[in-house]
LUMLUMKOL-877711 format. One record per residue (C-alpha): x, y, z. Coordinates in nm, 4 decimals. Each point is the difference from the previous one (the first is absolute). Layout:
! residues N
+----------+----------+----------+
:       c1 :       c2 :       c3 :
+----------+----------+----------+
:        X :        Y :        Z :
...
+----------+----------+----------+
END
This chain:
! residues 390
+----------+----------+----------+
:       c1 :       c2 :       c3 :
+----------+----------+----------+
:   0.0000 :   0.0000 :   0.0000 :
:   0.1596 :   0.3317 :  -0.1023 :
:   0.0952 :   0.2434 :   0.2728 :
:  -0.2173 :   0.3044 :   0.0263 :
:   0.1812 :   0.3288 :  -0.0260 :
:  -0.0016 :   0.2215 :   0.3062 :
:  -0.2410 :   0.2855 :  -0.0358 :
:  -0.0338 :   0.3250 :   0.1835 :
:  -0.3293 :   0.1453 :   0.1082 :
:  -0.1658 :   0.2684 :  -0.2056 :
:   0.1430 :   0.2571 :   0.2394 :
:   0.3554 :  -0.1133 :  -0.0718 :
:   0.0493 :  -0.1292 :   0.3578 :
:   0.1498 :  -0.3335 :   0.0881 :
:  -0.2283 :  -0.2491 :   0.1679 :
:   0.0776 :  -0.0713 :   0.3627 :
:  -0.0645 :  -0.3142 :   0.2067 :
:  -0.3209 :  -0.1695 :  -0.1052 :
:  -0.0146 :   0.2004 :  -0.3229 :
:  -0.0947 :   0.3211 :   0.1789 :
:   0.1175 :   0.3418 :  -0.1082 :
:   0.2958 :   0.1339 :   0.1970 :
:  -0.1178 :   0.2811 :   0.2257 :
:   0.1410 :   0.1974 :   0.2885 :
:  -0.1577 :  -0.2557 :   0.2338 :
:   0.1725 :  -0.2839 :  -0.1882 :
:   0.3428 :   0.1546 :   0.0606 :
:  -0.0878 :   0.0645 :   0.3661 :
:  -0.1078 :  -0.3644 :   0.0575 :
:   0.3132 :  -0.1245 :  -0.1769 :
:   0.2204 :   0.1949 :   0.2437 :
:  -0.2168 :  -0.0236 :   0.3089 :
:  -0.0331 :   0.3774 :   0.0174 :
:  -0.2974 :   0.2314 :  -0.0013 :
:  -0.1286 :   0.1465 :  -0.3291 :
:   0.0508 :   0.3457 :   0.1521 :
:   0.3725 :  -0.0691 :   0.0430 :
:   0.0300 :  -0.1203 :  -0.3587 :
:  -0.1814 :   0.3110 :  -0.1257 :
:   0.2169 :   0.2354 :   0.2037 :
:   0.3215 :  -0.1554 :  -0.1348 :
:  -0.1013 :  -0.0273 :  -0.3641 :
:  -0.1439 :   0.3537 :  -0.0108 :
:   0.3006 :   0.1427 :   0.1847 :
:  -0.2258 :   0.1766 :   0.2485 :
:   0.1626 :   0.2340 :   0.2558 :
:  -0.0502 :  -0.2556 :   0.2794 :
:   0.2029 :  -0.2537 :  -0.2014 :
:   0.3122 :   0.1485 :   0.1628 :
:  -0.0992 :  -0.1737 :   0.3234 :
:  -0.0062 :  -0.3460 :  -0.1617 :
:   0.3253 :  -0.2032 :   0.0231 :
:   0.2078 :  -0.0170 :  -0.3152 :
:  -0.0062 :  -0.3813 :   0.0035 :
:  -0.3815 :   0.0005 :   0.0002 :
:  -0.0080 :   0.2435 :  -0.2937 :
:   0.2361 :  -0.2215 :  -0.1988 :
:  -0.2207 :  -0.3042 :   0.0699 :
:  -0.3069 :   0.1926 :  -0.1210 :
:   0.1631 :   0.1123 :  -0.3253 :
:   0.1402 :  -0.3492 :  -0.0641 :
:  -0.3395 :  -0.1636 :   0.0560 :
:  -0.1774 :   0.2535 :  -0.2229 :
:   0.2483 :  -0.0756 :  -0.2771 :
:  -0.0225 :  -0.3769 :   0.0487 :
:  -0.3797 :   0.0020 :  -0.0061 :
:  -0.0070 :   0.2526 :  -0.2860 :
:  -0.2179 :   0.2347 :   0.2028 :
:  -0.1160 :   0.3156 :  -0.1735 :
:  -0.2005 :   0.2698 :   0.1788 :
:  -0.3552 :   0.0550 :  -0.1154 :
:   0.0535 :   0.3390 :  -0.1590 :
:  -0.3692 :   0.0808 :  -0.0431 :
:  -0.0856 :  -0.0905 :   0.3592 :
:   0.2882 :   0.2069 :   0.1337 :
:  -0.1127 :   0.2966 :  -0.2110 :
:  -0.3584 :  -0.0253 :   0.1238 :
:   0.1081 :  -0.0296 :   0.3637 :
:   0.2480 :   0.2855 :   0.0004 :
:  -0.1574 :   0.2187 :  -0.2687 :
:   0.3502 :   0.0202 :  -0.1496 :
:   0.1352 :  -0.1471 :  -0.3226 :
:   0.3492 :   0.1511 :   0.0194 :
:  -0.0144 :   0.0512 :  -0.3747 :
:   0.0252 :   0.3113 :  -0.2161 :
:  -0.1109 :   0.0716 :  -0.3564 :
:   0.2564 :   0.1611 :  -0.2318 :
:  -0.0997 :   0.1513 :  -0.3351 :
:   0.2367 :   0.1304 :  -0.2680 :
:  -0.0507 :   0.1353 :  -0.3543 :
:   0.2413 :  -0.2604 :  -0.1347 :
:   0.2682 :  -0.2342 :   0.1308 :
:   0.3368 :   0.0985 :  -0.1406 :
:   0.3729 :   0.0024 :   0.0619 :
:   0.0013 :   0.3716 :   0.0697 :
:  -0.2148 :   0.2179 :   0.2233 :
:  -0.2480 :  -0.2625 :   0.1213 :
:   0.2680 :  -0.2575 :   0.0768 :
:   0.2001 :   0.2543 :   0.1990 :
:  -0.2949 :   0.1044 :   0.2168 :
:  -0.1250 :  -0.3580 :   0.0419 :
:   0.3362 :  -0.1124 :   0.1364 :
:  -0.0539 :   0.2376 :   0.2925 :
:  -0.3671 :  -0.0889 :   0.0476 :
:   0.0818 :  -0.3706 :   0.0076 :
:   0.2959 :   0.0499 :   0.2325 :
:  -0.2127 :   0.1641 :   0.2677 :
:  -0.3124 :  -0.2159 :  -0.0313 :
:   0.1963 :  -0.3255 :   0.0148 :
:   0.2023 :   0.1219 :   0.2962 :
:  -0.3216 :   0.0790 :   0.1875 :
:  -0.1640 :  -0.3339 :  -0.0854 :
:  -0.2486 :   0.1289 :  -0.2581 :
:  -0.0994 :  -0.1633 :  -0.3260 :
:  -0.0835 :   0.2035 :  -0.3090 :
:  -0.2055 :  -0.0551 :  -0.3129 :
:   0.1075 :   0.1987 :  -0.3053 :
:  -0.1705 :   0.0779 :  -0.3306 :
:   0.0550 :   0.2331 :  -0.2959 :
:  -0.2924 :   0.2260 :  -0.0919 :
:   0.1655 :   0.1160 :  -0.3271 :
:  -0.1081 :   0.3608 :   0.0692 :
:  -0.3617 :  -0.0933 :  -0.0727 :
:  -0.2457 :   0.1590 :   0.2488 :
:  -0.2562 :  -0.2789 :  -0.0334 :
:   0.2642 :  -0.2669 :   0.0642 :
:   0.1322 :   0.1947 :   0.2999 :
:  -0.3490 :   0.0176 :   0.1515 :
:  -0.0591 :  -0.3703 :  -0.0652 :
:   0.3310 :  -0.1046 :   0.1581 :
:  -0.0608 :   0.2115 :   0.3095 :
:  -0.3294 :  -0.1864 :   0.0513 :
:   0.1594 :  -0.3405 :  -0.0658 :
:   0.2771 :   0.0657 :   0.2518 :
:  -0.2491 :   0.1217 :   0.2598 :
:  -0.2014 :  -0.3203 :  -0.0536 :
:   0.3192 :  -0.1925 :   0.0768 :
:   0.0195 :   0.1679 :   0.3395 :
:   0.3055 :   0.2192 :  -0.0531 :
:   0.0284 :   0.2578 :   0.2764 :
:   0.1251 :   0.2898 :  -0.2101 :
:   0.1445 :   0.1083 :  -0.3322 :
:   0.3332 :   0.1238 :  -0.1337 :
:  -0.0276 :   0.1561 :  -0.3455 :
:   0.2899 :   0.0997 :  -0.2258 :
:  -0.0199 :   0.2948 :  -0.2414 :
:  -0.3765 :  -0.0329 :  -0.0156 :
:  -0.2521 :   0.2771 :  -0.0647 :
:  -0.2912 :  -0.0511 :   0.2375 :
:  -0.3445 :   0.1285 :  -0.0942 :
:  -0.1540 :  -0.0735 :   0.3408 :
:   0.1234 :  -0.1144 :   0.3429 :
:   0.0392 :  -0.3794 :   0.0327 :
:  -0.2089 :  -0.1795 :   0.2633 :
:   0.3038 :  -0.0895 :   0.2166 :
:   0.3034 :   0.1872 :   0.1405 :
:   0.2200 :   0.0883 :  -0.2967 :
:   0.3491 :   0.1311 :  -0.0726 :
:   0.0809 :   0.1214 :  -0.3526 :
:   0.3607 :   0.0318 :  -0.1152 :
:   0.0211 :   0.2940 :  -0.2433 :
:  -0.3603 :   0.0911 :   0.0709 :
:  -0.1102 :   0.3617 :  -0.0329 :
:  -0.3670 :   0.0046 :   0.0986 :
:  -0.1419 :   0.0607 :   0.3443 :
:  -0.2636 :  -0.2452 :   0.1208 :
:  -0.1154 :  -0.0989 :   0.3480 :
:   0.1953 :  -0.2998 :   0.1250 :
:   0.2726 :   0.0330 :  -0.2654 :
:   0.3644 :   0.0893 :   0.0676 :
:   0.2183 :   0.0976 :  -0.2978 :
:   0.3752 :  -0.0637 :  -0.0063 :
:   0.1433 :   0.2502 :  -0.2479 :
:   0.3320 :   0.1300 :  -0.1264 :
:   0.1023 :   0.3635 :   0.0448 :
:  -0.0247 :   0.0891 :  -0.3693 :
:   0.1018 :   0.3609 :   0.0566 :
:   0.3320 :  -0.1151 :   0.1412 :
:   0.0352 :  -0.2568 :  -0.2788 :
:  -0.0499 :   0.2619 :  -0.2736 :
:   0.2397 :   0.2404 :   0.1720 :
:   0.2733 :  -0.2639 :   0.0249 :
:  -0.0244 :  -0.1054 :  -0.3657 :
:  -0.0378 :   0.3436 :  -0.1609 :
:   0.2643 :   0.1651 :   0.2200 :
:   0.2420 :  -0.2765 :  -0.0975 :
:  -0.0639 :   0.0594 :  -0.3705 :
:   0.0214 :   0.3776 :   0.0324 :
:   0.3298 :  -0.0257 :   0.1888 :
:   0.1319 :  -0.1978 :  -0.2976 :
:  -0.0985 :   0.2835 :  -0.2347 :
:  -0.3205 :  -0.1495 :  -0.1397 :
:  -0.2678 :   0.2528 :  -0.0901 :
:  -0.1849 :  -0.1718 :  -0.2857 :
:  -0.1509 :  -0.3013 :   0.1756 :
:  -0.2491 :  -0.2462 :  -0.1471 :
:  -0.2573 :  -0.1753 :   0.2177 :
:  -0.2039 :  -0.3190 :  -0.0007 :
:  -0.3207 :   0.0584 :   0.1966 :
:  -0.1787 :  -0.2915 :   0.1661 :
:  -0.2945 :  -0.1598 :  -0.1757 :
:  -0.3426 :   0.1383 :   0.0816 :
:  -0.1386 :  -0.1890 :   0.2971 :
:   0.3426 :  -0.1070 :   0.1253 :
:   0.0064 :   0.0399 :   0.3775 :
:   0.2865 :   0.2515 :   0.0308 :
:  -0.0289 :   0.1695 :  -0.3402 :
:  -0.1948 :   0.3102 :   0.0983 :
:   0.1842 :   0.0799 :   0.3238 :
:   0.3434 :  -0.0648 :  -0.1513 :
:  -0.0648 :   0.2255 :  -0.3000 :
:  -0.1310 :   0.2782 :   0.2239 :
:   0.3217 :  -0.0205 :   0.2026 :
:   0.2138 :   0.0087 :  -0.3157 :
:  -0.1776 :   0.3065 :  -0.1410 :
:   0.0253 :   0.1922 :   0.3267 :
:   0.3647 :  -0.0936 :   0.0519 :
:   0.0947 :   0.0920 :  -0.3572 :
:  -0.1542 :   0.3435 :   0.0510 :
:   0.1978 :   0.0497 :   0.3224 :
:   0.3227 :  -0.1006 :  -0.1760 :
:  -0.0775 :   0.2191 :  -0.3045 :
:  -0.0072 :  -0.3033 :  -0.2303 :
:  -0.2296 :   0.0140 :  -0.3007 :
:  -0.2367 :  -0.2903 :  -0.0672 :
:  -0.0600 :   0.0124 :  -0.3752 :
:  -0.3230 :  -0.1790 :  -0.1062 :
:   0.1736 :  -0.1557 :  -0.3029 :
:   0.2455 :  -0.1705 :   0.2361 :
:  -0.2709 :  -0.1552 :   0.2206 :
:  -0.1491 :  -0.3378 :  -0.0908 :
:  -0.2658 :  -0.1745 :   0.2089 :
:   0.0279 :  -0.3749 :   0.0242 :
:  -0.3137 :  -0.1917 :  -0.0885 :
:   0.0471 :  -0.3283 :   0.1840 :
:  -0.2306 :  -0.1869 :  -0.2350 :
:   0.0451 :  -0.3728 :  -0.0128 :
:   0.0172 :  -0.2369 :  -0.2924 :
:  -0.1448 :  -0.2711 :   0.2248 :
:  -0.2200 :  -0.0205 :   0.3098 :
:   0.2490 :   0.1936 :   0.2136 :
:   0.2741 :   0.2557 :  -0.0669 :
:   0.3159 :  -0.2019 :   0.0573 :
:   0.3475 :   0.1223 :   0.0994 :
:   0.1271 :  -0.1048 :  -0.3442 :
:  -0.2508 :   0.2352 :  -0.1608 :
:   0.1205 :   0.2762 :   0.2314 :
:   0.3513 :  -0.0341 :  -0.1417 :
:  -0.1413 :  -0.0087 :  -0.3532 :
:  -0.2074 :   0.3110 :   0.0613 :
:   0.3077 :   0.1827 :   0.1305 :
:   0.1892 :  -0.1029 :  -0.3133 :
:  -0.2782 :   0.1236 :  -0.2312 :
:  -0.0333 :   0.3305 :   0.1855 :
:   0.3758 :   0.0431 :  -0.0068 :
:  -0.0203 :  -0.0337 :  -0.3780 :
:  -0.2820 :   0.2575 :  -0.0051 :
:   0.2227 :   0.2516 :   0.1765 :
:   0.2620 :  -0.0511 :  -0.2714 :
:  -0.2437 :  -0.0031 :  -0.2942 :
:   0.0358 :   0.3700 :  -0.0815 :
:   0.3793 :   0.0089 :   0.0257 :
:   0.1749 :   0.0311 :  -0.3413 :
:   0.2486 :  -0.2758 :  -0.0743 :
:   0.3421 :   0.0773 :   0.1396 :
:  -0.1325 :   0.2677 :   0.2359 :
:  -0.0266 :  -0.0111 :   0.3767 :
:  -0.3527 :  -0.0075 :   0.1485 :
:  -0.1441 :   0.3246 :   0.1346 :
:   0.0021 :  -0.1438 :   0.3532 :
:   0.3021 :  -0.0965 :   0.2056 :
:  -0.1689 :  -0.2071 :   0.2707 :
:  -0.3056 :  -0.2176 :   0.0613 :
:  -0.1800 :  -0.0339 :   0.3332 :
:  -0.2254 :  -0.3055 :  -0.0339 :
:  -0.3051 :  -0.0958 :   0.2058 :
:   0.1522 :  -0.3329 :   0.0998 :
:   0.3060 :  -0.2153 :  -0.0497 :
:  -0.1447 :  -0.2337 :  -0.2614 :
:  -0.0911 :   0.2860 :  -0.2362 :
:   0.3394 :   0.1636 :   0.0681 :
:   0.1826 :  -0.3232 :  -0.0866 :
:  -0.2058 :  -0.0439 :  -0.3180 :
:   0.0712 :   0.3596 :  -0.1097 :
:   0.3677 :  -0.0363 :   0.0791 :
:   0.0186 :  -0.2998 :  -0.2343 :
:  -0.1748 :   0.2040 :  -0.2727 :
:   0.2583 :   0.2783 :   0.0387 :
:   0.2890 :  -0.2458 :  -0.0187 :
:  -0.1474 :  -0.1737 :  -0.3049 :
:  -0.0288 :   0.3424 :  -0.1681 :
:   0.3750 :   0.0481 :   0.0384 :
:  -0.0135 :   0.2345 :   0.2975 :
:   0.2203 :  -0.0353 :   0.3037 :
:  -0.1482 :  -0.0133 :   0.3500 :
:   0.0878 :   0.2191 :   0.1837 :
:   0.2324 :   0.1894 :  -0.2384 :
:  -0.2846 :   0.1026 :  -0.2334 :
:  -0.3048 :  -0.0596 :   0.2203 :
:  -0.0257 :  -0.0595 :   0.3747 :
:  -0.2782 :  -0.2238 :   0.1330 :
:  -0.1633 :  -0.0057 :   0.3447 :
:  -0.2529 :  -0.2649 :   0.1036 :
:  -0.2269 :  -0.0458 :   0.2984 :
:  -0.0456 :  -0.2895 :   0.2494 :
:   0.3466 :  -0.1632 :   0.0034 :
:  -0.1189 :  -0.3448 :  -0.0986 :
:   0.2504 :  -0.2844 :   0.0281 :
:   0.1053 :   0.0166 :  -0.3660 :
:   0.0778 :   0.3740 :   0.0071 :
:   0.3511 :  -0.0516 :   0.1365 :
:   0.0818 :  -0.2660 :  -0.2594 :
:  -0.0684 :   0.1906 :  -0.3215 :
:   0.2780 :   0.1221 :  -0.2246 :
:   0.0372 :   0.2771 :   0.0937 :
:  -0.1440 :  -0.0491 :   0.3470 :
:  -0.3061 :   0.2149 :   0.0582 :
:  -0.0084 :   0.3132 :   0.2130 :
:  -0.3383 :  -0.0063 :   0.1721 :
:  -0.2180 :   0.1293 :   0.2806 :
:  -0.0210 :  -0.2814 :   0.2494 :
:  -0.3308 :  -0.0815 :   0.1597 :
:   0.0658 :  -0.2138 :   0.3103 :
:  -0.2375 :  -0.2622 :  -0.1383 :
:   0.0771 :  -0.2760 :   0.2488 :
:  -0.0215 :   0.2421 :   0.2905 :
:  -0.3355 :   0.1312 :  -0.1278 :
:  -0.1289 :  -0.3569 :   0.0008 :
:   0.1191 :  -0.0566 :   0.3565 :
:  -0.1636 :   0.3252 :   0.1137 :
:  -0.3288 :  -0.1034 :  -0.1631 :
:   0.0107 :  -0.3339 :   0.1827 :
:   0.0852 :   0.1643 :   0.3314 :
:  -0.2836 :   0.2527 :  -0.0234 :
:  -0.2617 :  -0.2572 :  -0.0977 :
:   0.0901 :  -0.2423 :   0.2791 :
:   0.0054 :   0.2823 :   0.2542 :
:  -0.3488 :   0.0972 :  -0.1126 :
:  -0.1167 :  -0.3614 :   0.0305 :
:   0.1470 :  -0.0093 :   0.3510 :
:  -0.2243 :   0.2892 :   0.1009 :
:   0.2038 :   0.3135 :  -0.0569 :
:  -0.2417 :   0.2540 :  -0.1443 :
:   0.1937 :   0.3230 :  -0.0486 :
:   0.1764 :   0.0200 :  -0.3362 :
:   0.0618 :   0.2867 :  -0.2429 :
:  -0.1568 :  -0.0143 :  -0.3447 :
:   0.3480 :   0.0144 :  -0.1564 :
:   0.3336 :  -0.1416 :   0.1132 :
:   0.2833 :   0.1517 :  -0.2048 :
:   0.3362 :  -0.1632 :  -0.0748 :
:   0.3102 :   0.1720 :  -0.1372 :
:   0.1411 :  -0.0383 :  -0.3510 :
:   0.3735 :  -0.0330 :  -0.0723 :
:   0.1968 :   0.0791 :  -0.3146 :
:   0.2320 :  -0.2784 :  -0.1124 :
:   0.2577 :   0.1435 :  -0.2404 :
:   0.1432 :  -0.2530 :  -0.2426 :
:   0.1524 :   0.0072 :  -0.3479 :
:  -0.2983 :   0.1129 :  -0.2110 :
:   0.0350 :   0.3699 :   0.0917 :
:   0.2850 :   0.2389 :  -0.0781 :
:   0.0701 :   0.3607 :  -0.1049 :
:  -0.2223 :   0.1442 :  -0.2719 :
:   0.1618 :   0.0038 :  -0.3490 :
:   0.0161 :   0.3820 :   0.0010 :
:   0.1796 :  -0.0110 :   0.3342 :
:   0.2589 :  -0.2383 :  -0.1420 :
:   0.0511 :   0.2248 :  -0.3031 :
:   0.0426 :   0.3117 :   0.2147 :
:   0.2535 :  -0.1767 :   0.2177 :
:   0.1920 :  -0.1156 :  -0.3085 :
:  -0.0116 :   0.3525 :  -0.1485 :
:   0.1355 :   0.1539 :   0.3201 :
:   0.2867 :  -0.2466 :   0.0175 :
:   0.0937 :   0.0046 :  -0.3715 :
:   0.1658 :   0.3509 :  -0.0133 :
:   0.2138 :  -0.0810 :   0.3006 :
:   0.1320 :  -0.3136 :  -0.1640 :
:   0.0699 :   0.1781 :  -0.3351 :
:   0.1642 :   0.2926 :   0.1816 :
:   0.2388 :  -0.2299 :   0.1791 :
:   0.0806 :  -0.1737 :  -0.3264 :
:   0.0763 :   0.3311 :  -0.1730 :
:   0.2195 :   0.1020 :   0.2902 :
:   0.1971 :  -0.3205 :  -0.0252 :
:   0.0286 :   0.0421 :  -0.3791 :
:   0.1338 :   0.3582 :   0.0422 :
:   0.2524 :  -0.1138 :   0.2575 :
:   0.1171 :  -0.2646 :  -0.2394 :
+----------+----------+----------+
END
C-alpha cells in the first residue's frame, strides 16, 4: 500500500498530537507550563524579563519543534493592533522611490512592523482603491511617497514630498529654497549666466514648489531665466507606468531639443543645465556628449536627488542631494509615534538639501576664454623679452 504524503492543514499549521492543530495551549501542555507564560515569552511582553533565560529557550525550541505559528487574526482582534503599515508609491524604481523606501523599511523592520506596498502609477482612482484595500487589510496607517492627495486618507498618514495640508497628514519635505540657492549660486560662481532648465512634469509632487524656489532664487542672484531655455518634462509613459528607463530617454530627447537650434559647429546659447532630477540630467548629458560637446568644458550639468548612479556617470554628476534614506526613516518614525498616541505634529517637517559637487560642472566657456586672454599677453611678452635678450 503506497505511503500517503504528509499534508498540512488549510491554515498551513502542522498537526499536533492526535491530529489537532498546534495552538498556544499545545505548546504549554508539551512543556508543562501555563499558556500565559508561553504567550508572554513568544510575544516578548515587558514581563518576559522576569522569566528565566532557560525557560525562554525551552519555549522557543518547543514552538519551533511543533511548528507553532501565532493566530495572526485572533491576535489582531484581541489587541486591536495589526502592527502593519500601508506604503504607496507612484512607481518602484532604482532612484527616488528606492532611496526613500530603504529608510522606511529600515525603521519599520527595526520596530517590528510589517508593511504592504503598492504602486498607484499616479492614477487618482487607483490611489483611492489601494487606500481602501489596505485599510480592509487592517493596516494601522499609511506612508505615501511623492503622491498628490486629493482628500485626507482614513488613517494616520505621512507623505514624503507632500505639499498639501489635510487633517491627520504630516508632510516630510525638502527645503527647496535652500536647494535652489545652492545649485544656482554654484553655477553663478563658475561664471554661468545663460542657464537652461528642465522643469518637473505637471502633477509631479515637487515640481511646483521646486520651480517657484528656482525662479525666486534666480531673481535674487540677478540670473535671467529665458523662456526658450526652459523645457518642462512630460513624464508620459509608453506602458502602464513611467519607468526609470523612460526618464533617462526623456532627458536625452530634451537634451537634443535644447541643441536643436544650434548651428553646426557652434556652441549652444546656454552654458549650463539645471535639471529637475538626476535621471533627466544623465539623459541630457549623454545627448550633449553624443553631439560632440564636452561636459563640463562646453556645458555644465546639475541634477537633483543624488541617486546611486549619479556618482558613477562619466563625468560624475554634480547634484542637489535629497537625504532620501533619512526622509524615509523620518516618515517611519513620525507614523509610529502617531500610532503610539503622540498627537502633536506639525503639518510639515522640513529636511535640508546638500550640494554634491562632482565632475559635471566647471567654469563657463566665456570664463575660460577670458582667463586665457588675460594670460596670453604675459606669455608673449616674456617670449619677446627673451628673444630681445638673445
